[in-house]
N, C-alpha and C positions, 0 to 999 in steps of 0.2 A: 284356736286363737289366731287371728290375723294381725300381723305386726307390720307397721310402716316405719322405716328409718328415713328421716330427713337429714341427709348427709351420709355419704358412703365411704368415709375415711377409715383409718386403721382401727379405731375403737369399734365403730359400727361393724366393720368386717369381722373383727374378733367375736363380737356378740352373735352375729348371724351365723357364723361358722359353728359356734358352740350350740346354738339352737338347732341347727341341722343335725349335729352329732347327737343331740338329745332326742331326735326323732321327729321334729317339726318338719313338715313338708315344705319344699321350696315354693310351692304354690301359695303358701300362707304368709310369705314374706315379700314385701315390696320396698324398694329403695328409691328415693328422690335424690338426684345429684346433678349439678350443673355440667359436669364433665362427661362428654360422650365416651371418651376413652374409659373412664372409670365405670360407666354404666355397662359398656361392653364387657369389661373384665369381670364385673360382678355377675352378669348373666352367664358368661362362659364358665367361670369358676364354681358358681353355686347354683345356677339355674333359677335365680329369683327374678321377679318382675322388676323392671327399672323404669323410671320416668324422669323427664327433664325438669328443670327447676320451674318452668312456666306451665307445667301440666297441672290439671286439677288433681287434687289428692284422691287416691283410691280409698275405698272403704277399709277401715281397720279398727280392731278392738283396742289396740294400743299404738300410740305414736311415740317414737323415740327421737328426740331432738339431738342430733349428733353433729351439728354444724360447729364451726369454730366460734368461740365465745364472741369475738368481735362482729360476727355476722348474725348472731342470734336475734338481736333486736329487730333488724330489718326483716328477717325471715318470719319471726313471730307476728309482727304487725301485718305483713303481707298475707299470712295464712290464718289470721285470727278467726275469721268467720268460718273457715273450713274446720278449724280445730275446736269449735264451740261444742261443749258437752262431752268431749272425748277424754280418755285417760292419756295424759301427756307426761312422759318421763324425760327430763332434761339431764343429759350427761355433760353439758357444757360447763367447764370449770369456771368458777367465779361469778356465776349469774345467780343472784338471789331470787328466791321465790316471789317476793313482792314485785320485783321488777318484771319478771316473766309474766306474772299474773296481770300486771298492768298492760303489758304489750299485747296480751291475748284478750284484753277487754274483760278480764275476770270471768271468763266463760268456760274454762276447762278445769278438769280435775288433775292436779299437778303432783308430781313426785320429783324431788331433786336428788341427783346421784353424783358422787365423786368417785369415779373408778381410778384404776392405776394401770400402768403400761404392762405389767405381767399378765394382764387379761389377754394380751396377744398370744400367749402360750397356754391359755386356760388356767392360769395360776394367779389370777388377780384377786384383789379384795376391794369391795366397793362400800363406801359409806352412803347411806340413803336416809332421806327424811320424807315422811308422809305429809303432804300439804293438808291444810285445814278442810278442804272440800273432797279429798280423796277418801276412799273407803277401805275397810279391811280386805274386801275382795280385790281392790286395786293393789294393795300390798302383796297379796298372793300372786297376782299377775306379774308384778315387778320382780318378786323373788324368783319366779321361773325364768324370766329373761336374764336377770343379773347373775343368777347361779350358773348360767351357761359359760361364764368366763372365770368362775371362782366362787368365793364366799361373799356374804353380804352382812354388814353390820348396820342395824337401824339405830338412829339417834333420835332422842326426844326433843332436841333443841337444834334448830337450823344452824345456829352459830357454831355448834360442834363440828360442822362440816369443814370449817376453816382449820380446826385441829386435825381432822381426818386428812385434809390436804397436806398439812405439815408433816404428818407421820407416814401415812401410806401413799398419798398422792406424790409427794416429793421424795419419799423414802427410798425408792429404788435408786435414785441418783446418789444418795448417801452411801448405799451399799456398793454401788459401782465405784464410787470414789475410794472406798476402803479396799476394794478388789484391785483397783488400779495402783494404789499405794503399795499393797502387799506384793503385787507383780513387780513393781519397780524395785522393791527391796530385794526380791529374789534375783533380779538381774544384777543389782549392785553386789550381791553375795556370790556372783560368778556363774549363774545359770544363763543359758541362752533364752531368748524371748519366748520360744514355744514351750520350753520346759517350765519357765517361770509362770507362764499363764496356766499351764496344766496344774502346777502345784497350788497356785492361789485359788483357782476356780474350784478344784476338787476339795480343797479345804473348806471353802464356804458351803459347797453342796453337802458335804458330809456333816458339817457342824449343824446345819439347818435340819437335816434328816434326824440327827441324834437328838436335837432339842425337841423336835415335834414328836418323837417317839417316847420321850421321857416326861414324867410328871414333875420333875425338878424345875425350879426356876432357872433363868439364865445365870443369875448370880451363883447359885449352887453348882451348876455345871461348870462355870468358870473356876470355882474353888476346887472342884475335883481334878481339873487339869493342872492346877497350880501347886507344885511341890515347893515347900519352904526351902529357900536358898537355891532354887533351880532356875532354869533358863526362862520359863514362862513368867515366874515372879519378877525376874530382872526386867523383862519387857514391859510387864504391866506396871511396875513401879515407875518406870520412865514415863509411861503414858499418864500416870497419875500426877507426876511432877509437872508435866507439860499441860495439864488441865484438859486432856482429851475428852473425858466424859462430860465435864461441864460445858465444853465447847459444843458438843453434840446437842445437849439440851438447849443451849442458847440458840443454836442454829435452827432447831425446830420451832422455837418461840418466834424467831425472826420470820420464818416461813409462814407461821400462822398470822402474824401481823400484816405481812405483805398480801396474804390471801384476802384479808378484810379490806385492805386498801384497793386492791384490784377490783373487788366486788363493788366498791363505791364508784370507781372510775367507769366500769362497764355498765353500771346501772343508770348512768346519766343520760343514756340515749332516749 
C-alpha cells in the first residue's frame, strides 16, 4: 500500500512512524509539506519521500489530508483534480464530509477521522466515519493506517464525531487538568515540585493500568478504593458537594456544541 500525507505535522509524523514500526517500507510513504525544513527532517528521520506544496502529487493508494483545518479548503480545491477517484482520509478537526466533498468536486472516496494527541506516543484513539462513496475495502485500509497510532472506533453517524471530539479529542486536556490539580494539591501538602509530579503522574498511570486490566466498571473500582468513613470518602464527598462530576459532563457537552459551531464556521469556505 502506497500512502501519501498532505501535511507533515505532528499527527502525520505519528502516523507514518507507526506505519514504519508495523513494517511498511519508507519507499511506500510520501509527504507533501510547504516547509523545506520539515521535509528535510522527515526524510532524515524516516527515509520517506517528500515533495513541496506546488509539486504534482505522487501516485498513492491512500491520501491522508493532515493539513491545519483552516488550510484544508484551499488545499482540497487546489488538488481536487489530482485526488479524483482516490481514497482520501481527512484527519483535519472540524471539517465536515459534505464540505470536503464539495471542495473536491465530489470526486473522491472519503473517510473522516478524529484522532487525539496520545497518537504521538502510539496510544491514541480515533473516531472514524465511512463516507457514502467509500467501500469496506477502504475501511480496511483506513484501519491499518489509524491502528498505527492506537485504536479506532467507527461511528455510524457523522454527527457522533462531534461527541468523539468532546470525549477523546479534547479529553486529554481534561486529564492533564486533573493531573495538574493533583500535582498542585501535593505541593500545597508540602511536597517539592518533582515529588508532587511523580506522585500525581504515577497515580494516574497506575489507576489506568488497573482499570484496563479489570472487568469492573470505573464506578465499581472507585467503590473498592472508598472505605466508609475513610480518607477517600471524605475527598469524594467534597467533590460531590462541589458538583465536580456534573461539571465534567457539562464541560464535555460544551465541547460537543463548540465542535459543531466550528464545523459550521470552517465549512463556509
